[in-house]
Each structure stands twice: as structure tokens, then as C-alpha cells.
C-alpha positions as CSV (number, residue, x, y, z in Angstrom):
1,M,106.3,111.0,97.7
2,S,104.4,114.2,96.8
3,E,100.9,113.6,96.3
4,L,101.1,116.6,93.9
5,L,104.0,115.2,91.8
6,A,102.4,112.0,90.8
7,N,98.8,113.8,89.7
8,D,101.0,115.8,87.8
9,L,102.4,113.3,85.9
10,I,99.2,110.7,86.0
11,T,96.2,112.8,84.8
12,P,92.5,111.3,83.4
13,D,92.3,111.1,80.2
14,A,90.6,114.0,78.6
15,G,88.9,112.3,75.8
16,E,87.8,108.9,77.9
17,T,84.3,109.5,79.5
18,P,84.8,107.9,83.1
19,L,84.5,103.7,83.3
20,L,82.7,104.2,86.5
21,S,81.7,107.3,88.5
22,L,79.9,106.9,92.1
23,P,79.7,109.4,95.2
24,S,82.4,106.4,96.8
25,V,84.3,105.7,94.5
26,S,85.5,106.7,90.5
27,I,87.4,104.9,87.7
28,L,89.2,106.8,85.2
29,K,91.0,106.3,82.1
30,A,94.9,107.6,82.6
31,A,95.9,109.7,80.3
32,P,98.8,108.0,78.0
33,M,102.5,108.5,79.0
34,T,105.9,106.8,78.5
35,R,106.4,103.9,80.2
36,L,109.7,102.0,80.2
37,S,111.1,99.4,81.8
38,L,114.8,99.5,83.2
39,R,117.2,96.6,84.5
40,C,120.6,97.7,85.6
41,R,123.3,96.6,88.0
42,E,124.1,98.8,91.0
43,A,126.7,100.0,89.2
44,A,124.6,101.8,87.3
45,Q,121.4,102.9,89.4
46,K,123.2,106.4,90.3
47,E,123.6,107.0,86.7
48,A,120.5,105.9,85.1
49,G,118.4,107.9,87.6
50,T,120.3,111.1,86.6
51,A,119.9,110.7,83.2
52,F,116.2,110.1,83.9
53,G,115.5,113.2,86.1
54,A,114.5,110.7,89.1
55,S,116.2,108.9,91.5
56,L,116.0,105.0,91.6
57,P,114.3,103.6,94.6
58,L,116.1,101.1,96.1
59,S,113.5,99.7,99.0
60,P,111.2,97.4,97.8
61,L,107.9,98.5,97.5
62,S,108.8,102.2,96.7
63,N,108.9,104.9,94.3
64,S,110.8,108.0,93.6
65,T,109.4,111.3,91.7
66,S,110.4,114.6,90.7
67,A,108.7,116.8,88.5
68,K,107.3,115.1,85.5
69,R,109.2,111.9,86.4
70,A,108.2,108.7,88.3
71,A,110.7,105.7,89.3
72,L,108.6,102.9,90.3
73,W,110.6,99.4,92.4
74,M,109.6,96.3,90.5
75,G,112.8,94.5,92.1
76,P,116.3,94.6,93.0
77,D,117.2,95.5,89.4
78,E,114.2,96.3,87.9
79,W,112.2,99.4,87.4
80,T,109.6,101.2,85.6
81,L,110.0,104.7,84.7
82,L,107.5,106.9,83.6
83,A,107.6,110.3,81.7
84,P,104.8,112.6,79.7
85,E,103.8,110.5,76.6
86,E,106.1,113.5,74.2
87,D,109.4,113.0,76.2
88,L,109.7,109.4,75.6
89,R,112.3,109.9,73.1
90,A,114.5,112.2,75.1
91,V,114.4,110.1,78.4
92,F,115.3,107.0,76.0
93,D,118.3,108.5,74.8
94,G,119.4,110.2,77.4
95,I,119.4,106.9,79.6
96,E,120.9,105.1,77.0
97,E,123.9,107.2,76.3
98,K,124.3,108.0,80.1
99,L,124.6,103.8,80.7
100,S,126.5,102.9,77.6
101,T,129.2,101.4,79.3
102,H,127.4,99.9,81.5
103,P,125.6,96.4,81.1
104,H,121.6,97.7,81.3
105,A,118.0,96.4,79.3
106,L,115.7,99.5,78.3
107,V,112.5,98.9,76.7
108,D,109.9,101.1,75.9
109,I,106.6,99.2,77.3
110,S,104.8,102.2,76.4
111,D,102.2,100.5,74.1
112,R,101.9,97.7,76.1
113,S,100.4,99.1,79.4
114,E,97.8,101.4,80.1
115,A,96.5,102.6,83.6
116,I,93.4,103.4,85.1
117,I,92.8,105.6,88.4
118,V,90.7,104.3,91.2
119,S,89.8,106.7,93.6
120,G,87.0,107.6,96.7
121,D,86.1,106.5,99.6
122,K,85.7,103.0,99.1
123,A,89.0,102.6,96.0
124,A,90.8,100.4,98.8
125,W,87.5,98.3,99.3
126,L,87.0,98.0,95.3
127,L,90.5,96.9,94.6
128,N,89.9,94.2,97.6
129,T,87.0,92.7,95.5
130,G,90.0,91.1,93.1
131,V,93.4,91.7,95.1
132,F,94.0,90.2,98.7
133,I,96.1,92.9,99.9
134,D,95.7,94.7,103.0
135,F,94.9,98.6,101.2
136,S,95.1,100.5,104.9
137,L,96.7,103.5,105.0
138,E,98.9,101.9,107.5
139,V,99.9,99.1,106.0
140,F,99.8,100.1,102.1
141,P,100.9,104.3,102.5
142,V,100.8,106.8,99.9
143,G,103.6,106.0,97.6
144,T,103.6,102.4,97.7
145,V,103.9,100.6,94.6
146,T,103.7,96.7,94.2
147,R,102.8,94.3,91.1
148,T,100.3,91.8,92.1
149,L,97.2,89.8,90.6
150,F,94.3,91.2,89.9
151,H,91.8,87.6,89.8
152,K,94.0,86.4,86.8
153,S,96.0,89.4,85.5
154,P,99.0,90.5,86.1
155,V,98.6,94.2,87.3
156,M,100.6,96.9,89.0
157,I,99.2,99.1,92.2
158,W,100.6,102.2,93.2
159,R,98.9,104.2,95.8
160,T,99.4,107.9,94.8
161,G,96.5,109.5,97.5
162,A,95.1,108.7,100.6
163,D,91.9,107.9,98.8
164,T,93.6,107.4,95.1
165,F,95.2,104.0,93.5
166,V,96.9,104.0,89.7
167,V,96.2,100.7,88.4
168,E,98.3,99.4,85.4
169,A,97.6,96.2,83.3
170,W,98.9,95.2,79.7
171,V,96.7,96.5,77.2
172,S,94.9,93.1,76.6
173,F,94.2,93.0,80.3
174,M,93.0,96.4,81.1
175,D,89.1,95.5,79.5
176,Y,89.1,92.4,82.0
177,V,90.7,94.6,84.9
178,A,88.5,97.4,84.6
179,G,85.3,95.5,83.6
180,L,85.8,93.5,86.7
181,L,85.9,96.4,88.9
182,V,82.9,98.1,87.2
183,Q,81.1,95.0,87.7
184,S,82.2,94.8,91.6
185,A,80.8,98.5,92.2
186,K,77.5,97.7,91.6
187,E,77.5,95.2,94.3
188,L,78.7,98.8,96.7
189,E,75.8,100.6,94.4
190,A,73.6,98.3,96.0
191,A,74.5,98.2,99.7
């Protein structure tokens, strides 16, 4: 996965102030984007990827990117598809048309979820205050994506750079997730 492609798609929201800005870690709200949840069988996977503009990854914890597109593996027959906010209608209609003869479920979840970008030398440390996953580069390399829990909130974490993570949560949980990260960072600042 190219770090450049992910950074081209997932950018900080220019209208928002940073949630946290320390020398060793920052938390920025990501700009709104198109988010689709796709479930389909093996027979439709290639066509779905073609219609979307990025192939669907078939390996657990992986992703596939192309210019302005990211397909994230969520399960054996489930993907989260990311694209620029303005591409929603074209992407949705294109996939629906291509898969019209295949059983599938395509749902617009753009308003359900939002993302923050956690980056810096202490980004993995900060995430480990609420997630018990080994975020070392050897175990969780750039491009790895997983669903997990941050304290009690379901989140999706995608490593887009050596010290950069995208954390996505439902809108109703994001204040909780971001608030706990900022609170934990105060411990880091005091250390």
C-alpha cells in the first residue's frame, strides 16, 4: 500500500482545529469522505473492485488502494470502501450497476462514521492506552487494517504510515474515543 495514496485520500479537515498537538503526537479530525459498506460473494468481487476503481483485498487485515480510492478488508465477504466525498453518487451507482445480477449489499455509511488521524512518534503508544494490539511495524506494518475495541467503543484502525494511523468510529462514539485519546496524551505530556 502506498503511503502517498492513503495520505491523498485521508486528509485533515481544514476547517477543524487539531484535537491534540504535541511534539510527539497529534490528533487531527479527517475531512469528510464517502464510506460504503460492501458485502458480496466471491463471484462478484472482481467486478465490484473494477466498478469501484480499486480491487477488493482478499487477505485478512489488508487493503487495496488506487488514486482516490481505498478498499479495506473487514471480513471474508465484507469491505469498507473509501472515496472522496463528492464521488459518492458515481461510486455507489457504478457498483450497483456492475453488480445488478449478483446478490450483494451496498450501504452508504458516510454519515455513520468519521475518522481522526493519530500521528507522531508516540502514536502507537497513545493507541495502546485503549487497544491491546502490538502496533510495532514488524507485527502491524503500514497498510494493516483491523476492527477492534478502543476501551468499550468499536473502532477501525488503519496504519497509513510508519507513525500514522487512521482511527474510524461511529459518529456517536467519536467524542468518547477522541476524548480518551486526548486525556491519555496528558499523561504523555506529563512524563
